[in-house]
KOLVO-524708 format. One record per residue (C-alpha): x, y, z; residue in one letter; residue number from 1. Coordinates in nm, 2 decimals, always signed. Layout:
REM residues N
X,Y,Z,a,NUM
...
END
This chain:
REM residues 612
+1.71,+2.00,+3.68,m,1
+1.64,+2.38,+3.74,s,2
+1.32,+2.53,+3.61,w,3
+1.53,+2.73,+3.36,r,4
+1.69,+2.43,+3.22,g,5
+1.34,+2.26,+3.20,w,6
+1.20,+2.54,+3.02,a,7
+1.47,+2.55,+2.77,a,8
+1.43,+2.18,+2.71,a,9
+1.06,+2.23,+2.66,a,10
+1.13,+2.51,+2.41,t,11
+1.38,+2.31,+2.23,a,12
+1.12,+2.01,+2.21,a,13
+0.86,+2.25,+2.06,a,14
+1.10,+2.36,+1.81,v,15
+1.19,+2.01,+1.70,v,16
+0.82,+1.93,+1.68,a,17
+0.77,+2.23,+1.46,a,18
+1.07,+2.14,+1.23,t,19
+0.95,+1.78,+1.19,v,20
+0.59,+1.91,+1.09,t,21
+0.72,+2.18,+0.84,l,22
+0.95,+1.91,+0.70,s,23
+0.68,+1.66,+0.64,v,24
+0.44,+1.94,+0.51,a,25
+0.72,+2.05,+0.26,r,26
+0.79,+1.70,+0.16,w,27
+0.40,+1.64,+0.10,a,28
+0.41,+1.97,-0.12,e,29
+0.70,+1.86,-0.32,s,30
+0.53,+1.53,-0.40,r,31
+0.24,+1.71,-0.56,y,32
+0.48,+1.93,-0.74,e,33
+0.65,+1.63,-0.88,r,34
+0.31,+1.46,-0.96,a,35
+0.23,+1.78,-1.17,f,36
+0.56,+1.77,-1.35,a,37
+0.53,+1.41,-1.44,f,38
+0.18,+1.43,-1.55,r,39
+0.24,+1.76,-1.78,i,40
+0.55,+1.59,-1.90,a,41
+0.34,+1.28,-2.02,a,42
+0.08,+1.52,-2.19,t,43
+0.37,+1.72,-2.34,t,44
+0.53,+1.41,-2.49,a,45
+0.19,+1.30,-2.63,a,46
+0.15,+1.65,-2.79,y,47
+0.49,+1.65,-2.94,v,48
+0.43,+1.31,-3.09,a,49
+0.10,+1.41,-3.24,a,50
+0.21,+1.75,-3.40,v,51
+0.56,+1.65,-3.52,t,52
+0.57,+1.47,-3.87,p,53
+0.78,+1.17,-3.95,s,54
+1.10,+1.23,-4.15,p,55
+1.04,+1.29,-4.52,p,56
+1.08,+0.97,-4.76,t,57
+1.07,+0.90,-5.11,r,58
+0.75,+0.84,-5.28,r,59
+0.66,+0.47,-5.22,g,60
+0.89,+0.42,-4.94,s,61
+0.77,+0.32,-4.58,p,62
+0.78,+0.59,-4.33,p,63
+1.09,+0.63,-4.13,l,64
+1.09,+0.59,-3.73,p,65
+1.12,+0.89,-3.53,g,66
+1.04,+1.26,-3.62,y,67
+1.15,+1.53,-3.86,y,68
+1.42,+1.70,-3.67,l,69
+1.37,+2.05,-3.79,p,70
+1.00,+2.02,-3.70,q,71
+1.07,+1.86,-3.36,l,72
+1.32,+2.15,-3.27,l,73
+1.04,+2.41,-3.38,t,74
+0.77,+2.24,-3.18,q,75
+0.99,+2.21,-2.87,a,76
+1.11,+2.58,-2.88,r,77
+0.74,+2.70,-2.94,a,78
+0.65,+2.53,-2.59,l,79
+0.85,+2.79,-2.41,r,80
+0.66,+3.08,-2.56,t,81
+0.32,+2.98,-2.49,l,82
+0.16,+3.25,-2.28,p,83
+0.07,+3.13,-1.95,g,84
+0.29,+2.83,-1.96,w,85
+0.41,+2.75,-1.61,t,86
+0.71,+2.52,-1.66,s,87
+1.04,+2.48,-1.84,e,88
+1.04,+2.21,-2.12,v,89
+1.33,+2.04,-2.27,e,90
+1.30,+1.79,-2.56,v,91
+1.56,+1.55,-2.62,y,92
+1.62,+1.38,-2.97,h,93
+1.80,+1.07,-2.88,g,94
+2.03,+1.19,-2.61,t,95
+2.09,+1.55,-2.74,a,96
+1.89,+1.85,-2.59,p,97
+1.72,+2.06,-2.86,l,98
+1.60,+2.36,-2.67,v,99
+1.90,+2.44,-2.47,d,100
+2.21,+2.32,-2.64,a,101
+2.43,+2.38,-2.34,t,102
+2.21,+2.14,-2.12,a,103
+2.37,+1.82,-2.03,p,104
+2.27,+1.54,-2.26,p,105
+2.12,+1.21,-2.16,l,106
+2.31,+0.89,-2.14,s,107
+2.23,+0.58,-2.34,p,108
+2.16,+0.42,-2.01,d,109
+1.88,+0.68,-1.94,d,110
+1.70,+0.57,-2.26,l,111
+1.72,+0.20,-2.17,e,112
+1.60,+0.27,-1.83,r,113
+1.28,+0.42,-1.97,f,114
+1.18,+0.10,-2.10,e,115
+1.15,-0.06,-1.74,s,116
+1.09,+0.26,-1.53,e,117
+0.88,+0.48,-1.77,g,118
+1.00,+0.79,-1.60,g,119
+1.24,+0.94,-1.37,r,120
+1.32,+1.25,-1.15,w,121
+1.65,+1.42,-1.22,r,122
+1.79,+1.75,-1.12,d,123
+1.45,+1.89,-1.04,g,124
+1.28,+1.79,-1.36,a,125
+1.05,+1.50,-1.46,a,126
+1.18,+1.29,-1.75,l,127
+0.96,+1.09,-1.96,v,128
+1.03,+0.89,-2.26,p,129
+0.94,+1.03,-2.62,l,130
+0.83,+0.73,-2.84,k,131
+0.79,+0.71,-3.22,d,132
+0.46,+0.77,-3.38,r,133
+0.36,+0.41,-3.34,e,134
+0.46,+0.41,-2.96,g,135
+0.69,+0.14,-2.99,r,136
+1.07,+0.26,-2.97,e,137
+1.22,+0.53,-2.75,v,138
+1.36,+0.81,-2.97,v,139
+1.41,+1.07,-2.72,g,140
+1.27,+1.22,-2.39,a,141
+1.08,+1.52,-2.26,v,142
+1.19,+1.70,-1.95,a,143
+0.96,+1.94,-1.75,v,144
+1.09,+2.14,-1.46,r,145
+0.81,+2.34,-1.30,p,146
+0.88,+2.70,-1.23,r,147
+0.84,+2.83,-0.88,p,148
+0.51,+2.95,-0.76,m,149
+0.40,+3.11,-0.44,p,150
+0.29,+2.85,-0.18,r,151
+0.04,+3.07,+0.00,g,152
-0.17,+3.37,+0.02,p,153
+0.05,+3.55,+0.27,l,154
+0.31,+3.82,+0.19,p,155
+0.61,+3.67,+0.03,g,156
+0.41,+3.37,-0.10,g,157
+0.44,+3.18,+0.22,i,158
+0.19,+2.95,+0.34,g,159
-0.01,+2.93,+0.67,f,160
+0.21,+2.67,+0.83,a,161
+0.53,+2.89,+0.91,l,162
+0.35,+3.16,+1.10,p,163
+0.15,+2.89,+1.30,a,164
+0.49,+2.72,+1.38,a,165
+0.62,+3.04,+1.51,l,166
+0.30,+3.09,+1.72,l,167
+0.31,+2.73,+1.86,a,168
+0.68,+2.76,+1.96,v,169
+0.62,+3.09,+2.12,g,170
+0.32,+2.95,+2.31,a,171
+0.53,+2.67,+2.43,a,172
+0.82,+2.90,+2.55,a,173
+0.58,+3.13,+2.72,a,174
+0.42,+2.85,+2.91,i,175
+0.76,+2.70,+3.01,a,176
+0.93,+3.01,+3.11,f,177
+0.64,+3.14,+3.30,r,178
+0.60,+2.82,+3.47,q,179
+0.25,+2.76,+3.37,r,180
+0.08,+2.43,+3.35,s,181
+0.06,+2.26,+3.02,l,182
-0.30,+2.14,+3.12,r,183
-0.44,+2.48,+3.06,r,184
-0.44,+2.39,+2.69,g,185
-0.25,+2.69,+2.56,g,186
+0.03,+2.51,+2.38,y,187
-0.20,+2.22,+2.29,a,188
-0.44,+2.46,+2.11,a,189
-0.15,+2.61,+1.94,a,190
-0.02,+2.28,+1.83,a,191
-0.38,+2.20,+1.68,l,192
-0.38,+2.51,+1.49,l,193
-0.03,+2.45,+1.36,f,194
-0.14,+2.10,+1.24,g,195
-0.45,+2.24,+1.07,v,196
-0.24,+2.51,+0.91,a,197
+0.02,+2.27,+0.78,a,198
-0.26,+2.05,+0.63,y,199
-0.42,+2.37,+0.47,a,200
-0.08,+2.41,+0.30,d,201
-0.07,+2.05,+0.17,v,202
-0.43,+2.08,+0.05,r,203
-0.35,+2.41,-0.13,a,204
-0.06,+2.23,-0.29,a,205
-0.27,+1.95,-0.41,a,206
-0.52,+2.19,-0.55,q,207
-0.24,+2.40,-0.72,r,208
-0.10,+2.08,-0.88,s,209
-0.44,+2.01,-1.05,t,210
-0.49,+2.37,-1.16,d,211
-0.15,+2.40,-1.31,r,212
-0.20,+2.07,-1.50,w,213
-0.55,+2.19,-1.62,l,214
-0.40,+2.53,-1.74,n,215
-0.10,+2.39,-1.92,d,216
-0.30,+2.10,-2.07,t,217
-0.55,+2.36,-2.21,r,218
-0.27,+2.54,-2.37,l,219
-0.15,+2.23,-2.53,l,220
-0.49,+2.13,-2.65,l,221
-0.55,+2.47,-2.81,q,222
-0.20,+2.44,-2.99,e,223
-0.29,+2.10,-3.10,a,224
-0.60,+2.20,-3.25,a,225
-0.42,+2.44,-3.49,t,226
-0.11,+2.23,-3.55,r,227
-0.23,+1.88,-3.60,l,228
-0.13,+1.79,-3.97,p,229
-0.36,+1.81,-4.28,a,230
-0.59,+1.68,-4.43,p,231
-0.82,+1.78,-4.15,r,232
-1.03,+2.09,-4.20,s,233
-1.08,+2.08,-3.84,r,234
-0.95,+1.87,-3.55,v,235
-1.15,+1.58,-3.42,a,236
-1.22,+1.57,-3.04,m,237
-1.10,+1.20,-3.03,a,238
-0.74,+1.31,-3.15,d,239
-0.72,+1.57,-2.86,l,240
-0.86,+1.31,-2.62,a,241
-0.56,+1.09,-2.72,a,242
-0.31,+1.35,-2.57,l,243
-0.42,+1.32,-2.21,i,244
-0.44,+1.05,-1.96,r,245
-0.61,+1.02,-1.63,d,246
-0.88,+1.26,-1.75,a,247
-1.15,+1.30,-1.99,e,248
-1.25,+1.55,-2.27,l,249
-1.62,+1.61,-2.34,v,250
-1.81,+1.86,-2.55,p,251
-1.86,+2.19,-2.35,g,252
-2.03,+2.54,-2.35,e,253
-1.86,+2.87,-2.36,p,254
-1.72,+2.94,-2.02,a,255
-1.41,+3.08,-1.84,e,256
-1.08,+2.90,-1.91,s,257
-0.97,+2.92,-1.54,a,258
-0.99,+2.59,-1.35,p,259
-1.30,+2.54,-1.13,r,260
-1.44,+2.28,-0.92,r,261
-1.79,+2.14,-1.00,v,262
-2.01,+1.83,-0.91,r,263
-2.09,+1.59,-1.19,i,264
-2.31,+1.29,-1.12,d,265
-2.24,+1.35,-0.74,g,266
-1.87,+1.34,-0.78,k,267
-1.64,+1.64,-0.74,r,268
-1.43,+1.72,-1.05,r,269
-1.17,+1.99,-1.16,a,270
-1.29,+2.14,-1.49,v,271
-1.13,+2.37,-1.75,a,272
-1.31,+2.49,-2.06,s,273
-1.10,+2.49,-2.38,v,274
-1.16,+2.67,-2.70,l,275
-1.05,+2.45,-2.99,i,276
-1.19,+2.64,-3.29,g,277
-1.44,+2.90,-3.39,p,278
-1.74,+2.83,-3.16,g,279
-1.62,+2.50,-3.06,r,280
-1.56,+2.44,-2.68,w,281
-1.46,+2.13,-2.50,v,282
-1.45,+2.06,-2.13,e,283
-1.14,+1.90,-1.96,l,284
-1.22,+1.71,-1.65,r,285
-1.01,+1.53,-1.39,t,286
-1.03,+1.42,-1.04,v,287
-0.89,+1.69,-0.81,p,288
-0.58,+1.60,-0.63,e,289
-0.71,+1.76,-0.29,e,290
-0.98,+1.51,-0.28,a,291
-0.74,+1.27,-0.14,y,292
-0.54,+1.47,+0.11,t,293
-0.74,+1.35,+0.42,t,294
-0.46,+1.12,+0.52,g,295
-0.22,+1.40,+0.55,w,296
-0.43,+1.57,+0.81,s,297
-0.37,+1.27,+1.05,a,298
+0.00,+1.26,+0.97,v,299
+0.06,+1.64,+1.03,l,300
-0.15,+1.66,+1.35,l,301
+0.04,+1.36,+1.49,a,302
+0.37,+1.55,+1.41,c,303
+0.24,+1.88,+1.55,a,304
+0.15,+1.70,+1.89,f,305
+0.49,+1.56,+1.92,l,306
+0.57,+1.88,+2.10,g,307
+0.30,+1.85,+2.38,p,308
+0.39,+1.49,+2.43,f,309
+0.77,+1.56,+2.46,a,310
+0.69,+1.83,+2.72,i,311
+0.48,+1.60,+2.91,l,312
+0.77,+1.35,+2.92,a,313
+1.00,+1.62,+3.04,l,314
+0.75,+1.73,+3.32,r,315
+0.77,+1.36,+3.42,w,316
+1.13,+1.33,+3.43,a,317
+1.16,+1.66,+3.64,e,318
+0.91,+1.53,+3.89,r,319
+1.05,+1.17,+3.90,t,320
+1.33,+1.08,+4.15,p,321
+1.66,+1.02,+3.98,r,322
+1.68,+0.65,+4.08,r,323
+1.35,+0.58,+3.92,q,324
+1.45,+0.77,+3.61,r,325
+1.77,+0.56,+3.59,r,326
+1.59,+0.23,+3.63,e,327
+1.34,+0.33,+3.36,t,328
+1.62,+0.43,+3.13,a,329
+1.80,+0.11,+3.18,i,330
+1.48,-0.09,+3.11,a,331
+1.41,+0.09,+2.80,w,332
+1.78,+0.04,+2.69,g,333
+1.74,-0.34,+2.72,f,334
+1.40,-0.31,+2.54,l,335
+1.55,-0.10,+2.26,a,336
+1.69,-0.37,+2.03,p,337
+1.38,-0.59,+2.05,a,338
+1.16,-0.28,+2.00,g,339
+1.38,-0.16,+1.71,l,340
+1.35,-0.51,+1.56,h,341
+0.97,-0.50,+1.60,l,342
+0.95,-0.14,+1.45,a,343
+1.15,-0.23,+1.15,i,344
+1.02,-0.57,+1.06,f,345
+0.67,-0.56,+1.19,s,346
+0.53,-0.22,+1.24,l,347
+0.72,-0.08,+0.94,g,348
+0.58,-0.32,+0.69,p,349
+0.24,-0.28,+0.83,l,350
+0.25,+0.11,+0.80,l,351
+0.40,+0.06,+0.45,f,352
+0.09,-0.15,+0.35,a,353
-0.13,+0.09,+0.50,l,354
+0.04,+0.37,+0.28,y,355
+0.01,+0.15,-0.03,l,356
-0.35,+0.08,+0.03,a,357
-0.44,+0.44,+0.01,v,358
-0.25,+0.50,-0.32,h,359
-0.29,+0.39,-0.67,r,360
+0.04,+0.20,-0.68,w,361
+0.08,+0.00,-1.00,t,362
+0.39,-0.15,-1.16,g,363
+0.46,-0.25,-1.51,g,364
+0.64,-0.11,-1.80,r,365
+0.35,+0.10,-1.92,a,366
+0.34,+0.33,-1.61,s,367
+0.54,+0.65,-1.64,i,368
+0.47,+0.75,-1.26,d,369
+0.76,+0.67,-1.04,p,370
+0.67,+0.53,-0.71,p,371
+0.75,+0.87,-0.54,a,372
+0.43,+1.03,-0.71,v,373
+0.17,+0.77,-0.69,r,374
-0.16,+0.95,-0.64,p,375
-0.34,+0.92,-0.31,l,376
-0.69,+0.75,-0.37,v,377
-0.82,+0.72,-0.02,g,378
-1.05,+0.42,+0.03,l,379
-1.10,+0.35,-0.33,a,380
-0.86,+0.03,-0.33,n,381
-1.07,-0.11,-0.03,f,382
-1.40,-0.06,-0.23,a,383
-1.26,-0.21,-0.54,a,384
-1.12,-0.51,-0.34,a,385
-1.48,-0.56,-0.19,l,386
-1.65,-0.53,-0.53,r,387
-1.41,-0.78,-0.69,d,388
-1.61,-1.12,-0.72,p,389
-1.28,-1.31,-0.70,l,390
-1.23,-1.17,-0.35,t,391
-1.55,-1.34,-0.23,w,392
-1.46,-1.66,-0.42,v,393
-1.13,-1.67,-0.25,s,394
-1.30,-1.60,+0.09,l,395
-1.55,-1.88,+0.04,r,396
-1.27,-2.12,-0.05,n,397
-1.06,-2.01,+0.26,t,398
-1.35,-2.08,+0.49,a,399
-1.42,-2.43,+0.33,l,400
-1.06,-2.51,+0.36,y,401
-1.04,-2.41,+0.72,s,402
-1.30,-2.67,+0.81,l,403
-1.03,-2.92,+0.82,y,404
-0.91,-2.77,+1.14,v,405
-1.17,-2.91,+1.38,p,406
-1.13,-3.26,+1.23,i,407
-0.75,-3.24,+1.27,s,408
-0.78,-3.13,+1.63,v,409
-1.00,-3.41,+1.72,a,410
-0.78,-3.66,+1.56,i,411
-0.47,-3.51,+1.73,a,412
-0.64,-3.51,+2.06,l,413
-0.74,-3.88,+2.02,a,414
-0.39,-3.97,+1.91,v,415
-0.23,-3.79,+2.20,a,416
-0.46,-3.95,+2.45,v,417
-0.37,-4.30,+2.32,a,418
-0.01,-4.24,+2.31,l,419
-0.02,-4.09,+2.66,s,420
-0.12,-4.41,+2.82,r,421
+0.22,-4.57,+2.72,y,422
+0.48,-4.30,+2.81,r,423
+0.78,-4.55,+2.76,r,424
+0.90,-4.79,+2.51,g,425
+1.06,-4.76,+2.17,w,426
+0.72,-4.83,+1.98,g,427
+0.57,-4.52,+2.13,v,428
+0.87,-4.31,+2.03,r,429
+0.85,-4.43,+1.68,v,430
+0.48,-4.36,+1.66,l,431
+0.52,-4.00,+1.80,r,432
+0.81,-3.95,+1.54,t,433
+0.61,-4.08,+1.26,a,434
+0.32,-3.84,+1.34,f,435
+0.55,-3.54,+1.39,l,436
+0.76,-3.59,+1.07,l,437
+0.51,-3.44,+0.83,p,438
+0.47,-3.14,+1.03,y,439
+0.85,-3.06,+1.06,v,440
+0.93,-3.15,+0.70,a,441
+0.96,-2.89,+0.43,s,442
+0.63,-2.76,+0.32,v,443
+0.73,-2.75,-0.04,v,444
+0.87,-3.11,-0.02,a,445
+0.55,-3.23,+0.14,v,446
+0.35,-3.06,-0.15,a,447
+0.56,-3.23,-0.41,l,448
+0.52,-3.57,-0.26,v,449
+0.14,-3.52,-0.25,w,450
+0.14,-3.39,-0.59,q,451
+0.30,-3.71,-0.73,r,452
+0.07,-3.92,-0.52,i,453
-0.25,-3.74,-0.64,l,454
-0.14,-3.73,-0.99,q,455
-0.05,-4.10,-1.00,a,456
-0.41,-4.20,-0.90,g,457
-0.31,-4.35,-0.58,s,458
-0.65,-4.26,-0.42,l,459
-0.85,-4.46,-0.67,g,460
-0.99,-4.16,-0.87,l,461
-0.76,-4.18,-1.18,g,462
-0.48,-3.98,-1.30,r,463
-0.49,-3.61,-1.21,s,464
-0.86,-3.62,-1.10,d,465
-0.79,-3.49,-0.76,w,466
-0.61,-3.18,-0.87,l,467
-0.77,-3.10,-1.20,s,468
-1.13,-3.16,-1.08,n,469
-1.28,-2.83,-0.93,p,470
-1.50,-3.06,-0.71,n,471
-1.20,-3.24,-0.55,t,472
-0.90,-3.00,-0.57,a,473
-0.98,-2.82,-0.25,l,474
-1.06,-3.16,-0.08,l,475
-0.71,-3.27,-0.18,a,476
-0.56,-2.97,-0.01,l,477
-0.76,-3.04,+0.30,m,478
-0.65,-3.40,+0.31,l,479
-0.29,-3.29,+0.27,l,480
-0.32,-3.03,+0.54,s,481
-0.50,-3.28,+0.77,l,482
-0.21,-3.53,+0.73,w,483
+0.06,-3.26,+0.78,a,484
-0.07,-3.08,+1.09,h,485
-0.20,-3.36,+1.30,v,486
+0.15,-3.43,+1.43,g,487
+0.21,-3.08,+1.55,g,488
-0.13,-3.05,+1.72,q,489
-0.06,-3.39,+1.89,m,490
+0.26,-3.27,+2.05,v,491
+0.08,-2.97,+2.21,v,492
-0.20,-3.21,+2.34,f,493
+0.08,-3.44,+2.48,l,494
+0.23,-3.15,+2.66,a,495
-0.11,-3.05,+2.81,g,496
-0.19,-3.43,+2.91,l,497
+0.14,-3.43,+3.11,q,498
+0.03,-3.14,+3.32,r,499
-0.28,-3.33,+3.44,i,500
-0.23,-3.47,+3.78,p,501
-0.25,-3.85,+3.76,q,502
-0.41,-3.83,+4.10,a,503
-0.74,-3.70,+3.95,y,504
-0.77,-3.98,+3.72,l,505
-0.67,-4.25,+3.97,d,506
-0.95,-4.11,+4.22,a,507
-1.20,-4.13,+3.94,a,508
-1.10,-4.48,+3.85,r,509
-1.15,-4.58,+4.23,i,510
-1.49,-4.42,+4.22,d,511
-1.59,-4.65,+3.93,g,512
-1.57,-4.41,+3.64,a,513
-1.53,-4.55,+3.31,s,514
-1.26,-4.46,+3.06,g,515
-1.49,-4.24,+2.86,w,516
-1.63,-4.06,+3.18,q,517
-1.27,-4.01,+3.29,r,518
-1.18,-3.84,+2.97,f,519
-1.51,-3.63,+2.93,w,520
-1.52,-3.53,+3.29,r,521
-1.16,-3.47,+3.39,i,522
-0.93,-3.48,+3.09,t,523
-1.10,-3.28,+2.84,f,524
-1.22,-3.00,+3.07,p,525
-0.86,-2.96,+3.20,l,526
-0.75,-2.95,+2.83,l,527
-0.98,-2.68,+2.73,r,528
-0.71,-2.41,+2.74,p,529
-0.49,-2.62,+2.53,v,530
-0.78,-2.69,+2.29,t,531
-0.85,-2.33,+2.26,l,532
-0.50,-2.24,+2.17,f,533
-0.48,-2.53,+1.91,v,534
-0.80,-2.44,+1.76,l,535
-0.74,-2.08,+1.72,v,536
-0.38,-2.11,+1.60,t,537
-0.50,-2.38,+1.35,g,538
-0.78,-2.16,+1.21,i,539
-0.55,-1.88,+1.18,v,540
-0.30,-2.09,+1.01,g,541
-0.56,-2.23,+0.77,a,542
-0.66,-1.88,+0.66,f,543
-0.30,-1.80,+0.59,q,544
-0.24,-2.12,+0.36,v,545
-0.04,-2.03,+0.04,f,546
+0.24,-2.28,-0.04,t,547
+0.02,-2.59,-0.08,y,548
-0.21,-2.39,-0.32,v,549
+0.08,-2.24,-0.51,y,550
+0.27,-2.57,-0.55,v,551
-0.02,-2.80,-0.62,l,552
-0.28,-2.59,-0.83,t,553
-0.17,-2.24,-0.87,r,554
-0.49,-2.12,-0.72,g,555
-0.67,-2.02,-1.04,g,556
-0.80,-2.00,-1.30,p,557
-0.74,-2.37,-1.33,f,558
-0.93,-2.56,-1.20,p,559
-1.21,-2.28,-1.20,q,560
-1.07,-2.09,-0.90,y,561
-1.18,-2.37,-0.68,s,562
-0.85,-2.34,-0.48,t,563
-0.80,-1.97,-0.49,d,564
-0.76,-1.87,-0.14,v,565
-0.72,-1.51,+0.02,l,566
-0.35,-1.51,+0.05,v,567
-0.30,-1.65,-0.30,h,568
-0.55,-1.38,-0.42,r,569
-0.34,-1.11,-0.25,i,570
-0.02,-1.25,-0.41,y,571
-0.18,-1.26,-0.76,q,572
-0.31,-0.91,-0.73,t,573
+0.04,-0.77,-0.63,a,574
+0.29,-0.98,-0.85,w,575
+0.04,-1.09,-1.11,g,576
-0.16,-0.78,-1.19,s,577
+0.11,-0.55,-1.05,q,578
-0.17,-0.36,-0.84,e,579
+0.03,-0.32,-0.53,f,580
-0.21,-0.07,-0.37,g,581
-0.51,-0.30,-0.43,a,582
-0.31,-0.60,-0.29,a,583
-0.23,-0.40,+0.03,s,584
-0.60,-0.29,+0.07,a,585
-0.69,-0.67,+0.04,l,586
-0.43,-0.78,+0.30,s,587
-0.55,-0.51,+0.54,l,588
-0.90,-0.64,+0.51,l,589
-0.77,-0.98,+0.55,f,590
-0.58,-0.88,+0.88,l,591
-0.90,-0.73,+0.99,l,592
-1.10,-1.06,+0.92,l,593
-0.83,-1.26,+1.12,l,594
-0.88,-1.02,+1.41,l,595
-1.24,-1.05,+1.42,v,596
-1.23,-1.43,+1.39,l,597
-0.97,-1.45,+1.65,t,598
-1.16,-1.23,+1.90,l,599
-1.48,-1.42,+1.82,a,600
-1.32,-1.76,+1.91,q,601
-1.16,-1.62,+2.22,l,602
-1.49,-1.48,+2.34,r,603
-1.69,-1.79,+2.26,l,604
-1.45,-2.04,+2.39,l,605
-1.30,-1.84,+2.65,g,606
-1.59,-1.85,+2.88,r,607
-1.57,-2.23,+2.88,q,608
-1.21,-2.22,+2.96,v,609
-1.26,-1.99,+3.26,e,610
-1.51,-2.23,+3.41,h,611
-1.31,-2.54,+3.31,a,612
END
């Protein structure tokens, strides 16, 4: 490749890296724009429900569901005339639009989907359900389409990322075509500046999302203070507080209505002052979205540095002989399927779990936020998991349950040594098969069989005592695991025993060593690598127990969370409480715990293996 071709390729790599970074930054900005749209749509729906009366009825008749259509039409159209309002609003009565009669109507399926999804994004607008005054039935919808706003302080409303991208590409082209070395840091510094500029735009978008919500919510609160129905002489602050979510409304002092950032009890809050009557001020407070944008800095910097890494790869390709490049390409071609499988089914779920762990990702019918706009909460899920007492209860139960592993390892080793003395004969084969069958059998089938045994009182403690008694439920699981795993560990020890030369044992026997001395001085030291493998894998497997707990005791709260282990706690948090962000945070903490335990075992036992 000529130097001109290499320079063109390096410039193209810089352009691709800049495009990827700009795309990621734009996607992040659109997320915050959608978050604002869904949030203000929910506030608008609460406002419409509060200020619109029910249909008139005869005296003595019960109130009708829904809203008085002429008043609903008036309130919907009045929203577009609010001075300072930054969005376009459409209110649907049933499936029919009220503000813009030419707008496409909703379908009946849309109203039904609101029951399960809570909200959806359609044609650049956030759609949320409009329920009746009792909050039971969906009678319509509210759609909010944010109006375009400048994304940055530069001329034309552009942000810092685009000029920084042009600067980075220009630096890469200048270095490449002038045959300068990348080690001088010119392009790397430009890429760093580009990543910081892209993050600054994303942070500004998050701040803009919070400020727009504060501004529009302030207008709604002021309107609600004058439109809430009689017989109030003045609106109660509790009625206004019911219109907002994920925020708080407190008495305030006269101040500017523009959003501002203050520290309250050591925590940063976004605040706007609202005048709700003569001399009556309240303060609207919420957590600013930009407080949770730290993760985007790492993502955008990684994208920005794709360019320098790509140029380094091109430089390596230029300086490497063609044959070596060909061999490397062939090797990576063979590794690609396995690497793709690993990335999709191992690294992909791990990265997605990390993404969930730093977001407030909840499910359920009551949530109106679709998954695309779950707010970023940083390390809050990790802190909540560590504060939860059930987390420590499950950790204690898991640690106690894992104590069966050393016992099962000792039994498996003893059985393997006993069976290794008789390598032939149908009796030995039958014994080996009998020990191995529980290990290879279906886990659910084994659990169901033991459930019948334990509930039938076959162990002498009476009917259901083992599983319903919190003092013995965990012990029952340990006995079951001991019975099920000894066979698998025995097979591993048998394989290790077959690798020990018989000459060592024969020489020790000639020297007068007893059976115990031969085992302790020869067999066991040579089996230490196998023992380490069985012990580490057994403890890791014990910490991951779930099926036995789920089938036999369901973990908790019966009997008194005595068998609630870590994996079951993760499952209950995710699928029981629908707290997927908290469950992902707990699973990552569990992964860290397993890594620490495994490394500690390898470090403590590995020294003995080295000197075996």
